[in-house]
TIZA-332561 format. One record per residue (C-alpha): residue in one letter; residue number from 1; x, y, z. Coordinates in nm, 3 decimals, always signed. Each point is the difference from the previous one (the first is absolute). Layout:
N
NODE  guro  koldo       px       py       pz
NODE     a    NUM        X        Y        Z
...
This chain:
179
NODE  guro  koldo       px       py       pz
NODE     m      1   +9.446   +9.472  +15.774
NODE     k      2   -0.059   -0.022   -0.376
NODE     i      3   -0.361   -0.109   +0.056
NODE     r      4   -0.066   +0.295   +0.233
NODE     t      5   +0.155   +0.244   -0.249
NODE     s      6   -0.209   -0.149   -0.280
NODE     l      7   -0.318   +0.029   +0.206
NODE     v      8   +0.075   +0.363   +0.084
NODE     a      9   +0.069   +0.076   -0.367
NODE     a     10   -0.322   -0.174   -0.106
NODE     a     11   -0.204   +0.191   +0.261
NODE     a     12   +0.153   +0.329   -0.115
NODE     a     13   -0.089   -0.083   -0.361
NODE     v     14   -0.361   -0.077   +0.096
NODE     l     15   -0.030   +0.331   +0.187
NODE     l     16   +0.152   +0.188   -0.292
NODE     l     17   -0.240   -0.160   -0.246
NODE     a     18   -0.296   +0.063   +0.230
NODE     g     19   +0.076   +0.370   -0.028
NODE     c     20   -0.028   -0.032   -0.379
NODE     g     21   -0.367   -0.095   +0.010
NODE     s     22   -0.279   +0.166   -0.191
NODE     p     23   +0.048   +0.366   -0.082
NODE     p     24   -0.223   +0.252   +0.174
NODE     v     25   -0.327   +0.096   -0.171
NODE     n     26   -0.124   +0.353   -0.076
NODE     t     27   +0.244   +0.198   +0.212
NODE     g     28   +0.028   +0.270   -0.268
NODE     s     29   -0.255   +0.277   -0.048
NODE     v     30   -0.341   -0.011   -0.168
NODE     s     31   -0.147   +0.307   -0.172
NODE     p     32   -0.248   +0.086   -0.275
NODE     a     33   +0.136   -0.090   -0.344
NODE     s     34   +0.204   +0.256   -0.193
NODE     g     35   -0.104   +0.276   +0.228
NODE     g     36   +0.038   +0.072   +0.360
NODE     a     37   -0.212   +0.011   +0.303
NODE     p     38   +0.105   +0.208   +0.294
NODE     a     39   +0.261   -0.179   +0.208
NODE     s     40   -0.244   -0.043   +0.288
NODE     a     41   -0.254   -0.181   -0.221
NODE     a     42   +0.270   -0.227   -0.141
NODE     a     43   +0.125   -0.077   +0.351
NODE     a     44   -0.354   -0.090   +0.114
NODE     d     45   -0.030   -0.254   -0.283
NODE     a     46   +0.350   -0.149   +0.046
NODE     k     47   -0.135   -0.299   +0.194
NODE     k     48   -0.236   -0.124   -0.272
NODE     p     49   +0.135   -0.180   -0.309
NODE     p     50   -0.010   +0.198   -0.322
NODE     t     51   -0.272   -0.074   -0.252
NODE     w     52   -0.060   +0.074   -0.368
NODE     g     53   +0.078   +0.358   -0.094
NODE     e     54   +0.223   +0.069   +0.300
NODE     r     55   +0.375   +0.048   +0.001
NODE     y     56   +0.240   -0.203   +0.215
NODE     t     57   +0.346   +0.154   +0.054
NODE     w     58   +0.296   -0.190   +0.139
NODE     p     59   +0.240   +0.190   +0.227
NODE     n     60   +0.251   +0.032   -0.289
NODE     g     61   -0.250   +0.206   -0.204
NODE     v     62   -0.107   -0.266   -0.252
NODE     a     63   -0.380   +0.003   -0.025
NODE     i     64   -0.264   -0.221   -0.162
NODE     e     65   -0.365   +0.041   -0.087
NODE     v     66   -0.237   -0.282   -0.098
NODE     t     67   -0.308   +0.063   -0.214
NODE     q     68   -0.345   -0.146   +0.061
NODE     p     69   -0.003   -0.354   -0.148
NODE     a     70   -0.201   -0.032   -0.319
NODE     g     71   -0.137   -0.319   -0.152
NODE     c     72   +0.187   -0.146   -0.296
NODE     k     73   -0.075   -0.289   -0.235
NODE     p     74   +0.286   -0.251   -0.023
NODE     g     75   +0.087   -0.134   -0.342
NODE     q     76   -0.020   -0.363   -0.107
NODE     y     77   +0.362   -0.072   +0.096
NODE     a     78   +0.011   +0.194   +0.328
NODE     q     79   +0.164   -0.158   +0.301
NODE     p     80   -0.107   -0.130   +0.241
NODE     p     81   -0.268   -0.196   -0.187
NODE     n     82   -0.371   +0.007   +0.089
NODE     i     83   -0.012   +0.353   +0.144
NODE     e     84   -0.346   +0.077   +0.146
NODE     r     85   +0.060   +0.375   -0.001
NODE     a     86   +0.305   +0.222   -0.032
NODE     v     87   +0.081   +0.358   +0.093
NODE     t     88   +0.272   +0.232   -0.120
NODE     l     89   +0.147   +0.297   +0.182
NODE     q     90   +0.281   +0.246   -0.053
NODE     v     91   +0.281   +0.074   +0.244
NODE     t     92   +0.169   +0.337   -0.042
NODE     v     93   +0.351   +0.019   +0.145
NODE     t     94   +0.135   +0.349   +0.073
NODE     n     95   +0.365   +0.026   +0.096
NODE     g     96   +0.024   +0.280   +0.254
NODE     s     97   +0.342   -0.117   +0.118
NODE     d     98   +0.339   +0.125   -0.115
NODE     k     99   +0.106   -0.339   -0.143
NODE     p    100   -0.119   -0.211   -0.295
NODE     f    101   -0.265   -0.254   +0.106
NODE     d    102   -0.024   -0.350   -0.150
NODE     a    103   -0.372   -0.084   -0.021
NODE     t    104   +0.056   -0.370   -0.074
NODE     l    105   -0.120   -0.127   +0.338
NODE     l    106   -0.309   +0.223   -0.010
NODE     s    107   -0.100   -0.171   -0.323
NODE     t    108   -0.020   -0.332   +0.185
NODE     a    109   -0.287   +0.104   +0.225
NODE     q    110   -0.172   -0.261   +0.214
NODE     a    111   -0.380   +0.001   +0.024
NODE     q    112   -0.279   -0.152   +0.205
NODE     f    113   -0.368   -0.001   -0.080
NODE     g    114   -0.260   -0.097   +0.259
NODE     g    115   +0.276   -0.128   +0.231
NODE     a    116   +0.160   -0.234   -0.257
NODE     h    117   +0.295   +0.038   -0.234
NODE     a    118   -0.087   +0.176   -0.328
NODE     d    119   +0.206   -0.104   -0.301
NODE     a    120   +0.151   +0.256   -0.234
NODE     v    121   -0.153   -0.021   -0.348
NODE     f    122   +0.236   -0.031   -0.296
NODE     d    123   -0.199   +0.081   -0.311
NODE     s    124   +0.157   +0.027   -0.344
NODE     n    125   -0.318   +0.036   -0.205
NODE     g    126   -0.269   +0.142   +0.229
NODE     k    127   -0.088   +0.317   +0.190
NODE     c    128   +0.180   -0.080   +0.327
NODE     k    129   +0.319   +0.206   +0.012
NODE     n    130   +0.310   -0.106   +0.186
NODE     s    131   +0.330   +0.188   -0.004
NODE     t    132   +0.186   -0.251   +0.214
NODE     m    133   +0.185   -0.163   -0.289
NODE     n    134   +0.130   +0.314   -0.168
NODE     g    135   -0.132   +0.309   +0.174
NODE     a    136   +0.227   +0.036   +0.299
NODE     a    137   +0.284   +0.245   -0.043
NODE     t    138   +0.228   +0.237   +0.181
NODE     v    139   -0.183   +0.314   +0.109
NODE     l    140   +0.228   +0.302   +0.018
NODE     p    141   -0.041   +0.260   +0.279
NODE     g    142   -0.303   +0.221   -0.067
NODE     k    143   -0.141   -0.238   -0.266
NODE     t    144   -0.299   -0.237   -0.004
NODE     l    145   -0.075   -0.344   -0.140
NODE     k    146   -0.339   -0.165   -0.053
NODE     l    147   -0.033   -0.378   +0.040
NODE     d    148   -0.313   -0.193   -0.099
NODE     m    149   -0.094   -0.306   +0.205
NODE     s    150   -0.284   -0.249   -0.033
NODE     f    151   -0.119   -0.263   +0.247
NODE     a    152   -0.244   -0.290   -0.006
NODE     v    153   -0.271   +0.056   +0.261
NODE     g    154   -0.324   -0.172   +0.100
NODE     k    155   -0.317   +0.042   -0.202
NODE     d    156   -0.163   +0.228   +0.261
NODE     p    157   +0.136   +0.336   +0.120
NODE     g    158   +0.212   -0.013   +0.313
NODE     e    159   +0.306   +0.135   +0.177
NODE     l    160   +0.325   +0.015   -0.196
NODE     q    161   +0.334   +0.046   +0.174
NODE     i    162   +0.313   +0.093   -0.198
NODE     e    163   +0.347   -0.018   +0.161
NODE     l    164   +0.283   +0.199   -0.158
NODE     q    165   +0.356   -0.002   +0.129
NODE     p    166   +0.281   +0.225   -0.132
NODE     d    167   +0.283   -0.238   +0.092
NODE     f    168   +0.061   -0.329   +0.178
NODE     v    169   +0.016   +0.147   +0.350
NODE     g    170   -0.207   +0.319   -0.028
NODE     d    171   -0.337   +0.085   +0.143
NODE     k    172   -0.293   -0.152   -0.191
NODE     a    173   -0.278   +0.228   -0.120
NODE     v    174   -0.330   -0.186   +0.028
NODE     f    175   -0.297   +0.150   -0.186
NODE     v    176   -0.349   -0.128   +0.088
NODE     g    177   -0.332   +0.068   -0.171
NODE     q    178   -0.297   -0.142   -0.186
NODE     a    179   +0.035   -0.163   -0.340
């Protein structure tokens, strides 16, 4: 009887963990940055991922905008080493909720370039900005925070994908565009 009980408990644990898989992607709303399109236009675009200059809003009212990536020149001691080309972008977090928002997880964005992982650039003496070490902070309701991020990309232009997640289980916002 103990074996059967253990097997049932193990099966229940597997099912519970299976429900904790990857968070959903882009289930919030997409709209023009810092402005507003009519609700019908925003609804028509809800199926496509946001791109540079658009605003993504989570159901709780926290919104983010990502600027067009711009080239940056890494310094001599930048990490990772041997960067072919790097881009920097700015993420603006606007807290439209009624609670303080901790932007720490947003500052740990994941990126892909040309279908492969793109490393974050940490640059202490060059032009590639990165706020991940000291830029994340609590954003009070009605306030904004700007985070700079830089990524190592291939030498030729291509598609860049940036994933931002407000918490460990929340919906991911995935921005896609050329860099």
